[in-house]
C-alpha positions as CSV (number, residue, x, y, z in Angstrom):
1,X,144.0,146.4,-29.7
2,X,143.3,143.1,-31.4
3,X,140.5,142.7,-33.8
4,X,137.3,142.2,-31.9
5,X,135.0,139.3,-32.5
6,X,131.2,139.9,-32.1
7,X,129.9,139.0,-28.7
8,X,126.5,137.3,-28.0
9,X,124.4,138.4,-25.1
10,X,120.9,137.0,-24.2
11,X,118.9,139.0,-21.7
12,X,115.4,139.0,-20.2
13,X,112.5,141.3,-21.2
14,X,108.9,141.3,-20.2
15,X,107.4,142.8,-23.4
16,X,108.8,141.9,-26.9
17,X,107.0,144.7,-28.8
18,X,108.4,147.2,-26.3
19,X,111.9,145.7,-26.8
20,X,111.5,145.8,-30.6
21,X,110.6,149.5,-30.4
22,X,113.4,150.4,-28.0
23,X,116.3,148.4,-29.6
24,X,115.1,148.4,-33.2
25,X,113.5,151.9,-33.6
26,X,115.0,154.1,-30.8
27,X,118.6,152.6,-30.8
28,X,118.5,151.8,-34.5
29,X,119.6,148.1,-34.1
30,X,118.6,146.1,-37.1
31,X,116.5,143.1,-36.3
32,X,117.6,139.6,-37.1
33,X,115.8,136.3,-36.5
34,X,112.9,136.2,-34.1
35,X,110.0,134.2,-32.7
36,X,107.1,134.8,-30.3
37,X,109.6,134.3,-27.4
38,X,112.8,136.2,-28.5
39,X,114.3,138.7,-31.0
40,X,117.9,139.0,-32.3
41,X,119.3,142.5,-32.7
42,X,122.5,143.7,-34.4
43,X,123.8,145.8,-31.5
44,X,126.6,147.9,-33.2
45,X,128.0,144.7,-34.8
46,X,127.3,142.4,-31.9
47,X,124.4,139.9,-31.4
48,X,122.0,140.6,-28.5
49,X,118.9,138.6,-28.0
50,X,115.9,139.8,-26.0
51,X,114.2,136.8,-24.5
52,X,110.7,136.9,-23.1
53,X,111.1,136.2,-19.4
54,X,108.5,138.1,-17.3
55,X,109.7,138.9,-13.8
56,X,113.4,138.3,-14.6
57,X,114.5,141.7,-15.9
58,X,115.3,144.9,-14.1
59,X,117.9,146.8,-12.1
60,X,119.1,144.9,-9.0
61,X,122.1,146.7,-7.4
62,X,124.6,149.5,-7.9
63,X,128.1,150.5,-7.2
64,X,129.7,153.9,-6.9
65,X,132.0,154.8,-9.8
66,X,133.6,158.3,-10.0
67,X,130.8,159.7,-7.9
68,X,127.9,158.1,-9.8
69,X,125.6,155.3,-8.8
70,X,126.3,152.7,-11.6
71,X,123.7,149.9,-12.0
72,X,124.8,146.3,-11.7
73,X,124.3,144.4,-13.9
74,X,124.5,146.4,-17.1
75,X,125.7,146.0,-20.7
76,X,126.6,148.3,-23.5
77,X,129.0,149.3,-26.2
78,X,132.1,151.5,-26.7
79,X,131.5,153.7,-29.7
80,X,133.5,156.3,-31.6
81,X,132.9,159.7,-30.0
82,X,131.0,161.1,-33.0
83,X,128.6,158.1,-33.0
84,X,128.2,158.3,-29.2
85,X,127.2,162.0,-29.6
86,X,124.6,161.2,-32.2
87,X,123.1,158.4,-30.1
88,X,123.1,160.7,-27.0
89,X,121.3,163.4,-29.0
90,X,118.7,160.9,-30.3
91,X,118.0,159.5,-26.8
92,X,117.7,163.0,-25.3
93,X,115.4,164.1,-28.1
94,X,113.2,161.0,-27.4
95,X,113.0,162.0,-23.8
96,X,114.8,159.0,-22.4
97,X,115.0,159.0,-18.6
98,X,118.7,158.6,-17.9
99,X,120.1,157.0,-14.8
100,X,123.3,158.9,-15.5
101,X,122.9,161.5,-18.3
102,X,125.5,161.9,-21.0
103,X,128.7,163.0,-19.2
104,X,132.5,162.8,-19.1
105,X,133.9,160.5,-16.5
106,X,137.5,160.4,-15.3
107,X,138.4,163.8,-16.9
108,X,142.1,164.4,-17.7
109,X,143.0,160.8,-16.8
110,X,144.0,157.9,-19.1
111,X,140.5,156.4,-18.7
112,X,138.6,159.6,-19.7
113,X,135.4,158.6,-21.3
114,X,132.0,159.9,-22.4
115,X,129.3,157.8,-20.8
116,X,125.5,157.5,-20.3
117,X,123.3,155.0,-18.5
118,X,119.6,154.3,-19.1
119,X,117.1,151.5,-18.8
120,X,115.3,149.6,-21.5
121,X,111.5,149.1,-21.1
122,X,112.1,145.9,-19.1
123,X,114.4,147.7,-16.6
124,X,117.7,146.3,-18.0
125,X,120.5,148.9,-17.6
126,X,122.6,149.9,-20.6
127,X,125.8,151.9,-20.8
128,X,127.0,153.6,-23.9
129,X,130.5,155.0,-23.8
130,X,133.2,156.5,-25.9
131,X,136.9,156.7,-24.9
132,X,138.7,160.0,-25.4
133,X,141.6,157.9,-26.5
134,X,140.4,154.4,-27.7
135,X,143.8,153.0,-27.1
136,X,143.2,153.5,-23.3
137,X,140.1,151.3,-23.1
138,X,142.0,149.0,-20.7
139,X,144.5,151.5,-19.3
140,X,145.2,151.5,-15.6
141,X,145.0,154.9,-13.9
């Protein structure tokens, strides 16, 4: 896989202090620049920006994937399995209400992955995953 460049994602939230607690404290994403309308976070080496936009955030639709109801839209990160396990444990210990709890999807297939889905305080869906074999991130079944 080629060297990855950091992506940038701006997304709506309805409560900046809640976003700061969720992304900064719970997920452990260091905070960058901010104002009274937005906050930059270092999301595992990528830049995400929580923008205050009341009424614009939240879960809108879903699609079935390997027997699970996957929220659309969603965003997330592909982590090394050891880091994924640590984050999963931290979220479980914090009592996060999972849409899809930490699980293995596509077992014994090239796309086998650990995955979990949950919502931020504004209702934005996140997926954190880890590939059994990172070289298979884009493999076809």
